N, C-alpha and C positions, 0 to 999 in steps of 0.2 A: 504493500500500500504506500502510495507516495506521501511524503511528509508535507504538511501544510501549516501555515502560520497566520495567526490573526494579530494584527497590531492595532490596539484599541485605545481610544481616549474618550470614553463615553460615560455619561452620567444618566441614570434613569430617574426621572422625577415623576413619580406616580406612573400614569400611563403615557406621559410625554417624554420624548427623547431630548435631552439637553446636552450639548457638546461643546468642547473647546474647539474653536476655529482658529487655525494657525495664523490667518491673516486678519482676524477681527480687531477692530480699533479699541474696544473697551468692554468691560463687563456689562455695562449698560446695554450696549448693542447686542451682546450675547443673550442677555436675559430677554430682550425684546425680540430677538431676531431669528430664531430658527425658521420662522415662517417667511421672513423677508430675505432677500438676497444681499449678502455682504461681499459678494465676489470681487467688488472693486474697492473694498475698504482696506487700508493698510493697518497693521498693528500700531498701537500708540507708542509702545516702547521700541522705536525703530532700531536703535543701536546705542552703543556707548559713546561718550564724548571722545573727541579726537585730540590731536596735539594742541598745545596751548597757542593762543593768539593774543599776545600781551597788549594791553590797552590801559589808558588811565581810567576807563570805565570798568565796572565789574565785568569780568569776562568768563567765557567758557572756552574749552578747547574745541576749536573748529578746524577741521581738516581743510587746508588750503587747496587740496587737490582731491576732490571726492569722486572724480571720474575714474572709470576703469583704466587699467593699463592699456587696454585696447581702446584707443580714442574713437574708434568707429561705432562704439555702442551708443545708441540713442535711447531715450526713454520710451519711445513708441515702437521702434524696430518693426516697421510694417513689412519689411521685405520678405519675411518668411511666409506670410499669407500669400504672397505672389508666387512663391515656389511650390505651394501645395499642388501636387500633380493632378492633372485631369485624369479621372479614371478611364480605363479603356472602354468600359460600358457605362451607359447612363444609369445613375443611381439618384435617389431622391435627396440624399444628404451626404454628399461627398466632401472631402477636404476642401475642394475648390469652392463649394457652395457656402462655406463658412465666411469667406472674405467680406461680403457686403453687409455684415451685421452692423447694427447701430445700437445706441443706448436704449432704443425703444423696441428692439427685437426681443421677443420673449425667449426665455431660457428653455432649452429642451428638457423634457422629462427624462428620468433614468432610462437609458436605452443603449444598445450597442449599434454603432454605425455600420453601414454596409461596407463590405471588404473591397479593397482596391486590388488590382492585379498585383502579382508578385513583384514585377518590375517597378510599378508605381509605388508600392509600399516600401520597397528598398530605397528608392530615391527620397521619399519623404522621411524615412527613418534616418538616413544620413544627415539630412538637413536639420531634423529635430535634435539629433545628438550634437551637432555642431552648435546650435543655438543654446542648448542647455549648458554646454561647456563654456560658451561665450559669456554666459551669465554667472559662471563660477560654481555651478552645482556639482562638479566632479569631486570636490573636496568632501562631499557628504557620502561618497561611495563607501567609506569605511564603516559607516553606521549599519550598512546592510550586509556586509560580508559575513558576520556570524550566522546570517539566515540564508546562506547560499543553499540552493536546492529546495527551498521551502516556498509554498504559496503564501503570499504576504498581503495582508489587508491593512492598509494604513488609514487611520481615522483622523480627520481634520488636517489633511495634508496640503490644503490650499489648491493652487491651480493644477499641479501635477508634474512639475519637473522632477520631483523625487522619484516618480515611477521610472523615469528614464535612467537615472543613475542606479536605481535598484536593479534594473535589468542588467546594467553593465557590471554590477557586483555579483551577479550570478543567481539571483532569486529565480525560482521556477516561473512564477508569475506574480504580478502586482495588482492588487485591487485597492483603489483609493475611494474613500467615502467621506463626503463633506457637504453639509447643507448649504454652504456658501458657494459651492462650485456651479458655474454656468458653463457647460461643456462646449457650447457653440460660440463663445465669445472670448477674446483675449481678456485677461484680468490683471489687476494690480498684484505684483509679486515682488518679493525681495530680490534685488540684484546683488548677488554675493561678490561681485567684482568691486563693488563700491567699498571703499575703506571705512574707517571709523567715522561716524557722524553723531552729533548730539541728538538726544530725544527732545520731544516737545517740552517735557517737564524740565529738562536742563536749560532749554532756551528761556523759559520763564524766569529763571534765576537772574537773568540779565535785567529784568524790568525793575525800575526804581525811579527815584527823583531825576536821575540823569539819563535815563533810557526808557522811553515809552514804546508802545508797540510799533511806532513808526520809525524808531531809530535804526540806523544802518546796521549796527551789529546784531540786533535782534532779528532783523529781516534776513541777514546773511545766515544766521543760525537756523531759522525756520526753513530757509531754502535748502540748507545742507541736510536737515532732518528729512525733508521730503524726498531728497535724491536717493535715499536708501531703497525706495520702492519705485517701480516703473511698470509699464504695461508689457507683460511677457507676451511676445508675438506668436505664441503657439497656443492653439485652443485644445481643449480636452479631446474633441473629435479628432483633431490631427494626430495627437499623441496615440490615441487608440488605433487609428488607422495605420500609424507607423509601426505599431507592435501588435498586429492582429492576434487576438486570443491570448495575449500575454499581459497587456496593460489594460485594465478596465477601470474607468473613472465614473463613479456613481454620485450624482447630486442627491443628497438626502440624509436621513438619519436611520438608525436601526428601526425606529417605529414606522417610518414611511417606506423603507425598503422591504421590511419583513413580509408584507403581503405579496410581494413579487416572487418570493421564494429564492431570491438571490443570496440571502444570508440566513443561516440557521445556527442554532446553538451547537457548539462543539464541532463545527465543520473544520476547525483549524487546530493545529497542534500547539500554538502559543499565542498569547495575548500580551500586549505591552503598551506602555506610554513613554514616549521619548521627549523629555524636557517639556512636559505638559503640566505636571502636578503642581508646579509653583504658581500657576495661573488660575487653576480651577477654584470656584467659590466653595465647593464642598467635595473634598477628596474622598470622604466616606462613601458618598453616593457613587463616585467613579469606581472605586475599588470593589464595592459590592456589585456594581453593574458588570464589571469584568468577571467576577466570581459567578454570577448568574449566567453569563454567556459562554462560559467554558465548562469543561467536564473534569472530574477528578483525574489527577495525573498530568493534565495539560500545563503548559508553561505560561508564565507571566513575566514580562520584562519591564522594568521601570527605571528611568534615569531622571534624577531630580537635581535642579540647581538650588543650592542652599542659600537662602536670603541672609542668613546670620554669619556668613563668612565675611572676610574683609571687604570684598568688592560689592556687597549687597547683591544686586541682580544685574550682572553684565555691565557694571559701571566701568568707566574708563580707568580709574585708579586701581590697578591690580598689584602694583609694586609700591609698598610704603615709602621707599626711598625716592619715588617720583612725585611726592606730594608737593603741590604748589599752593601756598596759602592765599594767593591772589585769584585762584580759580574757584568760582562760585560753586561749580559742580563738585569739585574736590572737597570743599568745606562741608558739603552736605552729607558726605559718605565716609570721609577719611577717618581711620582709627575708630571704626564702629559707631560713628555719629549717626549712621542710618538706623540705629536702634532707638534713637531719640524721637519723640513725637514732633519735635521742631524741624526735623530733617525734611527736605522737600520731597523725598521719595517715600517716607514712612507711610503715608496714607494713600499711596497710589492704588487705585482700584484694579489695576492690571496685575497686581501681585497679592497673593493671599497671606504671605508671611507665615505659612504653616511651620510649626516647630518640628524640627527633624525627628525628635524622639516620638512625637505623635504619629508622624507619617510611617516611621519604621514599625511602630507597634501596630498600627492599623493594618499594614500589609501582612504582618505576621499572623494576624487573626485568621486570614483566609488562605495564606500561602506559606510554604516553607521555603526559605530563601538562602542562597549564597549572595553575599553583597560585598561591595568595595566602597570605601569612603576615601576620596582623594584629599590629601592634606598638603597645604602650601606652607613650607617651612619659613618662607619670608614673612608670612603672616604670624607664624609662631614667634619669630624673632621680634616682631613689632610689639607683641604682647609681653614677651619676656623683658623687653626694655621699659615696659610700663606696668610694673606690678600693681600699682594702685588702681589702674584702669581694670586689670583682670579681676582684682578683688571686688571692685564695684560691680562688675558684670556678673560675677559668680553670686554675689548677694542678691542679685535680681533673678537668679534661677538659670543662668546660662552656664552650661558645662564648657570646660576649657576646650575640649575637642570639637564641640559644636561650632565654636567661633573660628575654627581653622579649616573646616570642611568646605571645599569648593563645590564638588558634585558627589552625590551618592547614587549608586546604581544597585539594583537588586535583580537577580535572576532566580525565578521562583517556580515552584510546582504547586498546583492547586491541591488543597486538602480535600479529603472526602467530605468532611463537615467543618464548618467554621468553628473556631474555638469560642468558648464562652467569654464574653467581654462586656460586662455591664457598664464598664467605665466609658464606653464609646459615646454614650449620651451626654457625658459631661465635657467632651472635647470641644475646642473652638478651632474650626477649620479655616476661618477667615479672620485675619487681623486680631490675633490674640494680644492681650496687653503685654508690654515689655517692662513694666515697672516692678515686677516681682510678685504681683497679685495672682498670677496664673502659673500653675506648675504643670509642665508637659510630662508625658510619660517618660519614665527613666530609660536610659539606653541599656541595651544588653551588655553584660559584663565584658564581652569581647570588644566592645566599642571603647577602646582605651588607647591613649597615646603611648602606652607601654608595648603595644602590639604593632608598631609600625613595620611594614613589610621589609623595608631596607635597613631599618635600625639607624637611620641618619640622626645626627645630633644638630642642634642649632649652630654649632661652630662650623658646620659644613653647608649651611643654607645657601651660600653663593654657588658652590660647586654642584650641589644636588638640591635644587629648590623644591622638588616635589617628592612626596612619599605617600603612603596610603595605609589603610587598615583593611585587610581582606579576611573575610570569614566564609567558611564553607561548612555546611551541616554534615555531621557524620554520615557515612554511607553513600549518599548521592551527591556530595559536594562537588566532585570533579565534573560530573555531567552538567550540573547547573552553572558552575563557574566558567565554563567555556564560552558562555554567551555574554559574559561581562567584557567590557572594553579593556584594552591593555592597561596594565598598572604602571607604576613609576619605573624608570630605568635605574636599576640597582647596580652599583659598581661590582 
């Protein structure tokens, strides 16, 4: 029997399906919007701030060159629509038919497009691969390599370039499901060739007595933020026709797709969420939803970006030695300032600030996991140099290791039955207090800085800046751990 894989980021809210949408602009649009199309809406947290641009005004780091290394990339890129090959036989919805769509053209219902001839599909496939690479998506191929040979269903994947790189990585087939997807229109998508750009939230830090919304620096900042996203010139129909029977992109949710029979519980070998959990308003509903859609023994993969590490959430200042006190964005996050309610990022609705102990304990209720926590030793050195800061944060309930974790990943197997966990009802999955009044679930005993994979010390943080904590459950740990991303480079 061929192996198959389900990659899920779903929440079941009663009878309604509620999903994280990778290109959605905010939680508000998510809550309002599985019924509406968000296909052309960018995410609000576009990217991290870039290199500094010194000024007498309060400033942010704004990249002076936010364009691709390939200067021929434009934001619209209309040329691919023109190279969509004309099928050898007349069909009602060919790749060529997609070209004249407008903003008023209705989005197609979930369906499979008519097949092109082998020659036409091969020509279109080459063009789609070229454009996907031009937009920088080949670097994401590493995410799919552990799933080589598997059927892969990616939930909330956006427009669909990930399906192209997944095929390049060797997945058997790729299914993408997203309620924001409009398969017959080009959509706003992240251009991965664009370097660091500030987010809208960072740009707002420029505003003040000397800089209103019309000031040049603020306008440059907002322009830079918008450049992170552009109209990807490949439609879902074109991608499917380029990879006939291999890449299938479905606009909808489990609720809307279920009646079609295209998705059934347990049809796949593994479920997973890749860098989704830090944005969801209720991770409990997500994980329980994955548990309901999988069968005992099936796999669940999760990768989570920890808000409580030094860089908050993908913020520019990742190295403490690069702190610039004149940089407004730096001041809001540097040296764990993002844990303070006064920080500009603290109340962002695009991040839930879920406590890492709560997330790990939640997943453990439904799945047995091997896991890895990536530790940044530069961050450890910054805390070691500030013992009073560490003591203050520990008094507020933050574990030392929690403050040093960049990303946590779990490779898990579904339990026969969920563990008894009455404490779940008392957890805060969205914006828990950081003043010490809230106590997250304790970490497992293996989650300790005494268990670093490489055994690095702070004295070697410049030569070996990264380390990690790896745990594998007895018996099946090797099988589960193979799906985890590579760990630190140990000497």
